[in-house]
Residue frames as a rotation matrix with the C-alpha (Angstrom) as fourth column:
MET 1
0.104 -0.908 0.406 -41.28
0.972 0.006 -0.235 9.59
0.211 0.420 0.883 -65.15
ILE 2
-0.076 -0.301 -0.951 -39.56
0.630 -0.753 0.188 12.83
-0.773 -0.585 0.247 -64.13
VAL 3
0.967 0.211 0.145 -40.04
0.251 -0.667 -0.702 16.10
-0.052 0.714 -0.698 -66.22
HIS 4
0.042 -0.986 0.163 -36.89
0.971 0.078 0.225 17.32
-0.235 0.149 0.961 -67.88
PRO 5
0.870 0.184 -0.457 -36.33
0.083 -0.969 -0.233 21.05
-0.486 0.164 -0.858 -67.64
ASP 6
0.708 -0.691 0.148 -33.53
-0.009 -0.218 -0.976 22.56
0.706 0.689 -0.160 -69.69
PRO 7
0.504 -0.610 -0.611 -30.19
0.863 0.390 0.322 21.69
0.041 -0.690 0.723 -67.96
PRO 8
0.888 -0.101 -0.448 -28.12
0.085 -0.922 0.377 24.47
-0.452 -0.373 -0.811 -66.59
ARG 9
0.636 -0.607 0.476 -25.50
0.763 0.404 -0.505 24.33
0.114 0.684 0.720 -69.43
ALA 10
0.531 -0.409 0.742 -24.33
0.021 -0.869 -0.495 27.89
0.847 0.278 -0.453 -69.19
ALA 11
0.859 -0.211 0.467 -23.32
-0.506 -0.211 0.836 27.46
-0.078 -0.955 -0.288 -65.49
TYR 12
0.706 -0.569 0.421 -20.79
0.351 0.798 0.490 24.96
-0.615 -0.198 0.764 -66.49
GLN 13
0.414 -0.461 0.785 -19.15
0.760 -0.300 -0.577 27.43
0.501 0.835 0.226 -68.93
GLU 14
0.999 0.032 -0.013 -18.32
0.034 -0.878 0.477 29.95
0.004 -0.477 -0.879 -66.30
ALA 15
0.569 -0.818 0.087 -14.75
-0.391 -0.362 -0.846 31.34
0.724 0.447 -0.526 -66.52
HIS 16
0.082 -0.540 0.838 -13.67
-0.991 -0.130 0.013 30.39
0.102 -0.832 -0.546 -63.11
ARG 17
0.753 0.272 0.599 -14.34
-0.394 0.916 0.080 26.64
-0.527 -0.296 0.797 -63.57
ARG 18
-0.202 -0.852 -0.484 -11.55
-0.979 0.170 0.110 24.34
-0.011 0.496 -0.868 -64.43
TYR 19
-0.993 -0.112 -0.025 -12.81
-0.112 0.994 -0.005 20.96
0.026 -0.002 -1.000 -63.19
HIS 20
-0.425 0.905 -0.025 -16.50
0.373 0.150 -0.916 21.64
-0.825 -0.399 -0.401 -62.33
THR 21
-0.599 0.152 -0.787 -17.29
-0.717 -0.539 0.442 22.16
-0.357 0.828 0.432 -66.10
GLN 22
0.488 0.729 -0.481 -19.49
-0.873 0.390 -0.294 20.40
-0.026 0.563 0.826 -68.74
ALA 23
-0.138 -0.582 -0.801 -16.72
-0.565 0.711 -0.419 17.71
0.813 0.395 -0.427 -69.00
HIS 24
-0.929 -0.099 0.356 -17.37
-0.367 0.365 -0.856 16.69
-0.046 -0.926 -0.375 -65.36
ILE 25
0.030 0.989 0.142 -21.07
-0.728 0.119 -0.675 16.48
-0.685 -0.083 0.724 -66.06
ASP 26
0.418 0.123 -0.900 -20.52
-0.823 0.471 -0.318 14.43
0.384 0.874 0.299 -69.19
ASP 27
-0.600 -0.670 -0.437 -18.24
-0.456 0.735 -0.501 12.12
0.657 -0.101 -0.747 -67.42
CYS 28
-0.757 0.416 0.503 -20.87
-0.447 0.232 -0.864 11.63
-0.477 -0.879 0.010 -64.60
LEU 29
0.240 0.934 -0.266 -23.62
-0.857 0.076 -0.510 11.01
-0.456 0.350 0.818 -67.08
ALA 30
0.118 -0.291 -0.950 -21.47
-0.659 0.692 -0.294 8.44
0.743 0.661 -0.110 -69.01
ARG 31
-0.887 -0.462 -0.001 -20.78
-0.334 0.644 -0.688 6.63
0.318 -0.610 -0.726 -65.74
LEU 32
-0.320 0.887 0.332 -24.50
-0.628 0.064 -0.775 6.64
-0.709 -0.457 0.537 -64.93
ALA 33
0.437 0.592 -0.678 -25.32
-0.899 0.300 -0.318 5.20
0.015 0.748 0.663 -68.37
ALA 34
-0.357 -0.613 -0.704 -23.06
-0.599 0.729 -0.331 2.25
0.717 0.304 -0.628 -67.49
VAL 35
-0.810 0.140 0.569 -24.99
-0.523 0.264 -0.810 1.35
-0.264 -0.954 -0.141 -64.43
ASP 36
-0.636 0.580 -0.509 -27.30
-0.017 0.650 0.760 -1.65
0.772 0.492 -0.403 -64.84
GLY 37
-0.560 0.431 -0.707 -30.40
0.747 0.632 -0.206 -2.37
0.358 -0.644 -0.676 -62.84
LEU 38
-0.824 0.278 -0.493 -32.14
0.046 -0.835 -0.548 1.07
-0.564 -0.474 0.676 -62.60
GLY 39
0.074 0.957 0.281 -35.69
0.856 0.084 -0.511 1.78
-0.512 0.278 -0.813 -63.43
ASP 40
-0.080 -0.100 0.992 -36.49
0.792 -0.611 0.002 4.61
0.606 0.785 0.128 -65.82
ARG 41
0.841 0.402 0.364 -37.57
0.131 -0.802 0.582 6.96
0.526 -0.442 -0.727 -62.94
GLU 42
0.727 -0.624 -0.287 -34.46
0.355 -0.017 0.935 6.21
-0.588 -0.781 0.209 -60.82
ARG 43
-0.232 -0.806 0.544 -32.21
0.964 -0.115 0.241 6.89
-0.132 0.581 0.803 -63.88
ASP 44
0.263 0.395 0.880 -34.19
0.590 -0.788 0.177 10.12
0.763 0.473 -0.440 -64.52
LEU 45
0.974 0.190 -0.122 -33.76
0.201 -0.482 0.853 11.24
0.103 -0.855 -0.508 -61.05
LEU 46
0.324 -0.937 -0.127 -30.02
0.578 0.090 0.811 10.62
-0.749 -0.337 0.571 -61.07
VAL 47
-0.153 -0.303 0.941 -29.74
0.950 -0.309 0.055 12.41
0.274 0.901 0.335 -64.50
GLN 48
0.604 0.432 0.670 -31.41
0.291 -0.902 0.320 15.47
0.742 0.002 -0.670 -63.09
ALA 49
0.927 -0.271 -0.258 -29.29
0.229 -0.134 0.964 15.36
-0.296 -0.953 -0.062 -59.95
ILE 50
0.039 -0.952 0.304 -26.16
0.897 0.167 0.409 15.07
-0.440 0.257 0.861 -61.89
TRP 51
0.028 0.000 1.000 -27.08
0.797 -0.604 -0.022 18.02
0.604 0.797 -0.016 -64.12
TRP 52
0.650 0.351 0.674 -27.91
0.008 -0.890 0.456 20.34
0.760 -0.291 -0.581 -61.26
HIS 53
0.740 -0.193 -0.644 -25.52
0.667 0.336 0.665 19.23
0.088 -0.922 0.377 -58.54
ASP 54
-0.229 -0.880 -0.417 -22.79
0.829 -0.401 0.389 21.64
-0.509 -0.257 0.821 -59.44
ALA 55
0.359 0.526 0.771 -24.95
0.863 -0.502 -0.059 24.40
0.356 0.686 -0.634 -61.07
VAL 56
0.878 -0.207 0.431 -23.67
-0.324 -0.921 0.217 26.85
0.351 -0.331 -0.876 -58.54
TYR 57
0.624 -0.728 -0.284 -20.03
0.773 0.628 0.086 26.57
0.116 -0.273 0.955 -57.94
ASP 58
0.647 -0.469 0.602 -17.96
-0.402 -0.880 -0.254 29.23
0.648 -0.078 -0.757 -56.08
PRO 59
0.131 -0.612 -0.780 -14.95
0.460 0.735 -0.499 27.63
0.878 -0.294 0.377 -54.50
LEU 60
-0.841 -0.465 0.276 -14.99
-0.007 -0.502 -0.865 30.23
0.541 -0.729 0.419 -51.72
ARG 61
-0.217 0.866 0.450 -18.51
-0.901 -0.355 0.250 29.57
0.376 -0.351 0.857 -50.62
PRO 62
-0.921 -0.169 0.352 -19.73
-0.304 0.875 -0.377 26.60
-0.244 -0.455 -0.857 -48.31
ASP 63
-0.211 0.961 0.180 -23.27
-0.254 0.124 -0.959 26.62
-0.944 -0.248 0.218 -49.61
ASN 64
-0.670 -0.134 -0.730 -22.87
-0.717 -0.136 0.683 25.53
-0.191 0.982 -0.005 -53.29
GLU 65
-0.912 0.393 -0.117 -24.87
0.371 0.913 0.172 22.22
0.175 0.113 -0.978 -52.87
ALA 66
-0.302 0.859 -0.413 -27.78
0.625 -0.149 -0.766 23.99
-0.720 -0.489 -0.492 -51.17
ARG 67
-0.275 0.153 -0.949 -27.79
-0.466 -0.885 -0.008 26.76
-0.841 0.440 0.315 -53.83
SER 68
-0.847 -0.137 -0.514 -27.65
-0.523 0.398 0.754 24.17
0.101 0.907 -0.408 -56.62
ALA 69
-0.702 0.705 -0.097 -30.55
0.711 0.685 -0.161 22.16
-0.047 -0.182 -0.982 -54.97
ASP 70
-0.268 0.661 -0.701 -32.49
0.172 -0.683 -0.710 25.42
-0.948 -0.311 0.069 -54.82
LEU 71
-0.445 -0.011 -0.896 -31.97
-0.780 -0.487 0.393 26.03
-0.440 0.874 0.208 -58.49
ALA 72
-0.965 0.152 -0.215 -32.96
0.013 0.843 0.537 22.47
0.263 0.515 -0.815 -59.33
ARG 73
-0.495 0.845 -0.205 -36.14
0.695 0.242 -0.677 22.79
-0.522 -0.477 -0.707 -57.30
GLU 74
-0.243 0.457 -0.856 -37.06
-0.269 -0.879 -0.393 25.95
-0.932 0.135 0.336 -59.04
ALA 75
-0.674 -0.219 -0.705 -36.41
-0.734 0.091 0.673 24.52
-0.083 0.971 -0.223 -62.51
LEU 76
-0.967 0.221 -0.127 -38.22
0.184 0.950 0.251 21.30
0.176 0.219 -0.960 -61.82
ALA 77
-0.369 0.852 -0.372 -41.24
0.534 -0.133 -0.835 23.00
-0.761 -0.507 -0.405 -60.14
ALA 78
-0.289 0.229 -0.930 -41.47
-0.622 -0.783 0.000 25.34
-0.728 0.578 0.368 -63.18
ALA 79
-0.719 -0.055 -0.692 -41.54
-0.627 0.482 0.613 22.26
0.300 0.875 -0.381 -65.36
GLU 80
0.153 0.932 0.329 -44.27
-0.961 0.063 0.268 20.92
0.229 -0.357 0.905 -63.17
ALA 81
-0.488 -0.450 -0.748 -42.37
-0.212 0.892 -0.399 17.87
0.847 -0.036 -0.531 -62.01
PRO 82
0.601 0.630 -0.492 -44.05
0.308 0.385 0.870 15.83
0.738 -0.674 0.037 -59.14
GLU 83
0.571 -0.351 0.742 -43.03
-0.749 -0.593 0.295 17.11
0.336 -0.725 -0.601 -55.62
ALA 84
0.836 -0.334 0.436 -41.65
-0.044 0.751 0.659 13.69
-0.548 -0.570 0.612 -54.74
ASP 85
0.559 -0.669 0.490 -39.31
0.790 0.250 -0.560 13.83
0.252 0.700 0.668 -57.76
ILE 86
0.433 -0.458 0.777 -38.18
-0.115 -0.883 -0.456 17.39
0.894 0.108 -0.435 -56.98
ALA 87
0.743 -0.167 0.648 -37.56
-0.665 -0.074 0.743 16.45
-0.076 -0.983 -0.166 -53.25
GLU 88
0.819 -0.406 0.405 -35.46
0.306 0.907 0.289 13.41
-0.484 -0.113 0.868 -54.34
VAL 89
0.456 -0.660 0.597 -33.36
0.614 -0.253 -0.748 15.31
0.645 0.707 0.289 -56.74
GLU 90
0.565 -0.302 0.768 -32.63
-0.585 -0.803 0.114 17.94
0.582 -0.514 -0.630 -53.98
ARG 91
0.875 -0.100 0.473 -31.78
-0.361 0.518 0.776 15.24
-0.323 -0.850 0.417 -51.64
LEU 92
0.751 -0.550 0.365 -29.44
0.640 0.743 -0.198 13.61
-0.162 0.382 0.910 -54.04
ILE 93
0.443 -0.542 0.714 -27.67
0.223 -0.705 -0.673 16.94
0.868 0.458 -0.192 -54.71
LEU 94
0.617 -0.174 0.767 -27.26
-0.710 -0.545 0.447 17.73
0.340 -0.820 -0.460 -50.96
LEU 95
0.939 -0.299 0.169 -25.46
0.200 0.877 0.437 14.25
-0.279 -0.377 0.883 -50.60
THR 96
0.531 -0.776 0.339 -22.65
0.663 0.132 -0.737 15.62
0.527 0.616 0.585 -52.62
LYS 97
0.539 -0.401 0.741 -21.61
-0.581 -0.814 -0.019 17.99
0.610 -0.420 -0.672 -49.83
GLY 98
0.299 -0.456 0.838 -20.59
-0.889 0.185 0.418 15.34
-0.346 -0.870 -0.350 -47.38
HIS 99
-0.123 -0.271 -0.955 -20.47
-0.786 0.615 -0.073 12.35
0.606 0.741 -0.289 -49.65
THR 100
-0.959 -0.159 0.236 -21.98
-0.268 0.785 -0.559 10.12
-0.097 -0.599 -0.795 -47.13
VAL 101
-0.220 0.914 -0.340 -25.16
-0.668 0.113 0.736 7.99
0.711 0.389 0.586 -47.51
GLU 102
0.025 0.336 0.941 -27.22
-0.881 0.453 -0.139 5.75
-0.473 -0.826 0.307 -45.23
ALA 103
-0.840 -0.295 0.456 -27.05
-0.168 0.939 0.300 2.03
-0.517 0.175 -0.838 -45.68
GLY 104
-0.376 0.714 0.590 -29.46
0.657 0.654 -0.374 0.78
-0.653 0.248 -0.715 -48.31
ASP 105
0.492 0.466 -0.735 -29.74
-0.093 -0.812 -0.577 4.08
-0.865 0.353 -0.356 -50.20
ARG 106
0.198 -0.431 0.880 -28.84
0.797 0.593 0.111 2.85
-0.570 0.680 0.461 -53.61
LEU 107
0.685 0.102 0.721 -29.52
0.599 -0.642 -0.478 6.08
0.414 0.760 -0.501 -55.50
GLY 108
0.917 -0.386 0.100 -27.53
-0.390 -0.813 0.433 8.14
-0.086 -0.436 -0.896 -52.97
ALA 109
0.372 -0.816 0.443 -24.77
0.163 0.527 0.834 5.51
-0.914 -0.238 0.329 -53.14
LEU 110
0.250 -0.164 0.954 -24.61
0.959 0.177 -0.221 5.97
-0.132 0.971 0.201 -56.95
MET 111
0.874 0.167 0.457 -24.73
0.278 -0.943 -0.186 9.71
0.400 0.289 -0.870 -56.82
VAL 112
0.746 -0.659 0.098 -21.95
-0.439 -0.375 0.817 10.08
-0.501 -0.652 -0.569 -54.28
SER 113
0.248 -0.684 0.686 -19.82
0.461 0.706 0.537 7.28
-0.852 0.183 0.491 -56.12
ILE 114
0.449 0.085 0.889 -20.30
0.893 -0.072 -0.444 8.97
0.026 0.994 -0.108 -59.48
ASP 115
0.951 -0.087 0.296 -19.37
-0.079 -0.996 -0.039 12.40
0.298 0.014 -0.954 -58.24
LEU 116
0.552 -0.792 0.260 -16.29
-0.637 -0.199 0.745 11.13
-0.539 -0.577 -0.614 -56.59
SER 117
0.886 -0.153 0.438 -15.20
0.333 0.867 -0.370 8.70
-0.323 0.474 0.819 -59.39
ILE 118
0.774 -0.612 0.161 -12.43
-0.259 -0.538 -0.802 11.02
0.577 0.579 -0.575 -60.40
LEU 119
0.428 -0.569 0.702 -10.60
-0.891 -0.136 0.433 10.02
-0.151 -0.811 -0.565 -57.35
GLY 120
0.245 -0.335 0.910 -10.04
-0.119 0.921 0.371 6.66
-0.962 -0.199 0.186 -58.73
ALA 121
0.963 0.048 -0.263 -8.91
-0.249 -0.197 -0.948 7.73
-0.098 0.979 -0.177 -62.14
ALA 122
0.591 -0.805 0.044 -5.65
0.751 0.530 -0.395 6.73
0.294 0.266 0.918 -63.73
PRO 123
-0.036 -0.656 -0.754 -2.68
0.843 -0.425 0.330 8.75
-0.537 -0.623 0.568 -62.30
GLU 124
-0.865 -0.415 0.280 -2.51
0.501 -0.703 0.504 11.25
-0.012 0.577 0.817 -65.24
ALA 125
-0.195 0.878 0.438 -6.17
0.376 -0.346 0.860 11.99
0.906 0.332 -0.262 -65.24
TYR 126
0.584 0.331 -0.741 -6.10
0.791 -0.028 0.611 12.37
0.182 -0.943 -0.279 -61.50
ALA 127
-0.411 -0.779 -0.474 -3.13
0.773 -0.573 0.272 14.72
-0.484 -0.254 0.837 -61.68
ALA 128
-0.773 0.157 0.615 -5.03
0.378 -0.664 0.645 16.83
0.510 0.731 0.454 -64.24
TYR 129
0.308 0.944 -0.115 -8.03
0.551 -0.079 0.831 16.93
0.775 -0.319 -0.545 -61.91
ALA 130
0.265 -0.320 -0.909 -5.84
0.930 -0.164 0.329 17.93
-0.255 -0.933 0.254 -58.90
GLN 131
-0.840 -0.540 0.047 -4.32
0.518 -0.774 0.364 20.82
-0.160 0.331 0.930 -61.06
ALA 132
-0.428 0.698 0.574 -7.73
0.295 -0.492 0.819 21.97
0.854 0.520 0.004 -62.21
ILE 133
0.555 0.604 -0.572 -8.93
0.740 -0.043 0.672 22.13
0.381 -0.796 -0.470 -58.60
ARG 134
-0.163 -0.711 -0.684 -5.93
0.856 -0.447 0.261 24.23
-0.492 -0.543 0.681 -57.65
GLU 135
-0.832 -0.035 0.553 -6.76
0.425 -0.682 0.596 26.54
0.356 0.731 0.582 -60.59
GLU 136
0.128 0.979 0.157 -10.30
0.511 -0.201 0.836 26.87
0.850 -0.026 -0.526 -59.22
TYR 137
0.815 0.133 -0.565 -8.93
0.577 -0.290 0.764 27.95
-0.062 -0.948 -0.313 -55.88
ALA 138
0.029 -0.820 0.571 -6.34
0.703 -0.390 -0.595 30.41
0.711 0.419 0.566 -57.46
ALA 139
0.339 0.085 0.937 -7.41
-0.247 -0.953 0.176 33.09
0.908 -0.291 -0.303 -55.11
VAL 140
0.999 0.045 0.018 -6.33
-0.035 0.411 0.911 30.98
0.034 -0.911 0.412 -52.07
PRO 141
0.304 -0.952 0.036 -2.66
-0.950 -0.306 -0.057 31.43
0.065 -0.017 -0.998 -50.99
GLU 142
0.114 -0.302 -0.947 -0.55
-0.474 0.821 -0.319 28.33
0.873 0.485 -0.050 -51.58
GLU 143
-0.907 -0.417 -0.055 0.25
-0.171 0.486 -0.857 27.42
0.384 -0.768 -0.512 -48.01
ILE 144
-0.435 0.814 0.385 -3.42
-0.708 -0.046 -0.704 27.86
-0.556 -0.579 0.596 -46.93
TYR 145
0.378 0.585 -0.718 -4.56
-0.906 0.392 -0.157 25.81
0.189 0.710 0.678 -50.09
ARG 146
-0.322 -0.584 -0.745 -2.15
-0.483 0.778 -0.402 23.08
0.814 0.231 -0.532 -49.46
ALA 147
-0.970 0.006 0.244 -3.11
-0.225 0.365 -0.903 22.54
-0.095 -0.931 -0.353 -45.81
GLY 148
-0.255 0.966 0.050 -6.92
-0.766 -0.170 -0.620 22.76
-0.590 -0.196 0.783 -46.60
ARG 149
0.261 0.246 -0.933 -6.64
-0.887 0.442 -0.132 20.48
0.380 0.863 0.334 -49.51
ALA 150
-0.701 -0.608 -0.374 -4.74
-0.320 0.736 -0.596 17.87
0.638 -0.298 -0.710 -47.51
ARG 151
-0.777 0.460 0.429 -7.40
-0.454 0.060 -0.889 18.03
-0.435 -0.886 0.162 -44.80
VAL 152
0.151 0.921 -0.360 -10.10
-0.932 0.012 -0.363 17.38
-0.330 0.390 0.860 -47.33
LEU 153
0.033 -0.343 -0.939 -8.14
-0.691 0.671 -0.269 14.38
0.722 0.658 -0.214 -48.86
GLU 154
-0.914 -0.404 -0.038 -7.37
-0.241 0.614 -0.751 12.93
0.327 -0.677 -0.659 -45.51
SER 155
-0.382 0.833 0.400 -11.10
-0.678 0.042 -0.734 13.09
-0.628 -0.551 0.549 -44.64
PHE 156
0.447 0.517 -0.730 -11.78
-0.847 0.508 -0.159 10.91
0.289 0.689 0.664 -47.69
LEU 157
-0.337 -0.577 -0.744 -9.19
-0.328 0.813 -0.482 8.42
0.883 0.082 -0.463 -46.57
ALA 158
-0.935 -0.032 0.353 -10.71
-0.353 0.140 -0.925 8.41
-0.020 -0.990 -0.142 -43.00
ALA 159
-0.056 0.994 -0.090 -14.17
-0.996 -0.049 0.074 7.77
0.069 0.094 0.993 -44.25
PRO 160
-0.016 0.151 0.988 -15.57
-0.408 0.902 -0.144 4.28
-0.913 -0.406 0.047 -43.54
VAL 161
0.082 -0.105 0.991 -16.03
0.830 0.557 -0.010 3.85
-0.551 0.824 0.132 -47.30
LEU 162
-0.701 -0.441 -0.561 -14.97
0.062 -0.821 0.568 6.10
-0.710 0.363 0.603 -50.10
PHE 163
-0.694 0.532 -0.485 -17.39
-0.625 -0.110 0.773 4.82
0.358 0.839 0.409 -52.74
PRO 164
-0.467 0.545 0.697 -20.62
-0.666 0.301 -0.682 3.71
-0.582 -0.782 0.223 -51.20
ASP 165
0.642 0.652 -0.402 -21.80
-0.755 0.449 -0.478 1.89
-0.131 0.610 0.781 -54.25
PRO 166
0.511 -0.442 0.737 -20.20
-0.139 0.804 0.579 -1.62
-0.848 -0.398 0.349 -54.18
ALA 167
0.673 -0.247 0.697 -19.50
0.733 0.342 -0.587 -1.84
-0.093 0.906 0.412 -57.90
PHE 168
0.768 -0.438 0.467 -17.77
-0.173 -0.844 -0.507 1.62
0.617 0.309 -0.724 -57.95
ALA 169
0.602 -0.567 0.563 -15.83
-0.691 -0.015 0.723 0.63
-0.401 -0.824 -0.401 -54.67
LYS 170
0.616 -0.312 0.723 -14.65
0.282 0.945 0.168 -2.59
-0.736 0.100 0.670 -56.43
ALA 171
0.661 -0.278 0.697 -13.56
0.708 -0.074 -0.702 -0.87
0.247 0.958 0.148 -59.61
LEU 172
0.480 -0.363 0.798 -11.98
0.120 -0.874 -0.470 2.35
0.869 0.322 -0.376 -58.01
ASP 173
0.998 -0.063 0.015 -11.02
-0.024 -0.145 0.989 2.01
-0.061 -0.987 -0.146 -54.35
ALA 174
0.498 -0.866 0.045 -7.48
0.801 0.480 0.358 0.68
-0.332 -0.142 0.933 -54.95
GLN 175
-0.187 -0.531 0.826 -6.52
0.860 -0.494 -0.123 3.43
0.474 0.688 0.549 -57.38
ALA 176
0.571 0.464 0.677 -8.27
0.101 -0.859 0.503 6.15
0.814 -0.219 -0.537 -55.41
LEU 177
0.935 -0.255 -0.246 -6.33
0.264 0.039 0.964 5.26
-0.236 -0.966 0.104 -52.21
ARG 178
0.068 -0.964 0.257 -3.10
0.951 0.141 0.275 5.52
-0.302 0.226 0.926 -54.21
ASN 179
0.005 0.059 0.998 -4.13
0.592 -0.805 0.044 8.83
0.806 0.591 -0.039 -55.76
LEU 180
0.886 0.368 0.282 -5.05
0.013 -0.629 0.778 10.35
0.463 -0.685 -0.562 -52.42
ALA 181
0.732 -0.626 -0.267 -1.98
0.524 0.268 0.808 9.21
-0.435 -0.732 0.525 -50.70
ALA 182
-0.132 -0.846 0.517 0.23
0.991 -0.109 0.074 10.55
-0.006 0.523 0.853 -53.42
GLU 183
0.126 0.201 0.971 -1.43
0.318 -0.936 0.153 13.98
0.940 0.289 -0.182 -53.56
ILE 184
0.994 0.109 -0.002 -1.36
0.036 -0.317 0.948 14.25
0.103 -0.942 -0.319 -49.64
ALA 185
0.364 -0.921 -0.137 2.33
0.815 0.244 0.525 13.45
-0.451 -0.302 0.840 -49.77
GLU 186
-0.171 -0.351 0.921 2.80
0.852 -0.522 -0.041 16.11
0.495 0.778 0.388 -52.40
LEU 187
0.492 0.645 0.585 0.78
0.210 -0.740 0.639 18.64
0.845 -0.191 -0.499 -50.41
THR 188
0.997 0.057 0.048 2.44
-0.037 -0.182 0.983 18.09
0.065 -0.982 -0.180 -47.11
ARG 189
0.391 -0.920 0.009 6.04
0.912 0.386 -0.138 17.82
0.123 0.062 0.990 -48.22
ALA 190
0.447 -0.228 -0.865 8.25
0.428 -0.794 0.431 20.59
-0.786 -0.563 -0.257 -46.91
């Protein structure tokens, strides 16, 4: 079983965060808790990856996931976690950058699906998420933000699968596609 260092709770309280907060972590942990068929070690690895995956979040930097993985490595090593567990937590965190996984990677599929699950939320919750993301990017001028955000959302639509875990895909795909299309339409209207 994996060693449990203190989670990075303070990071999720940073003033610039609006979506990437403790509420996001709590939602991810709740979604994980509802997943059946995981062994204790698998669940522990995912818990650690969820706690650490957004420990570093600066919307203007491209290396948040790598920096979060580094922090997880340091904390887990200090807690004397086995190297194999540290490496797996790092790997799971890094998957949240591109949100793609190899076929047969159940833990990776769960990590990515859990992280992206907000995309399949009810329209009101999705709208609140979209607004919170905009607030996190407050320093970015509106025109640049709209174009960049539309590109990100279009990349989700163009992906072979949005939620690589089949249960998440079944539950969330249809609403996620509606949410993404609606936000893209809003972002790209003149």
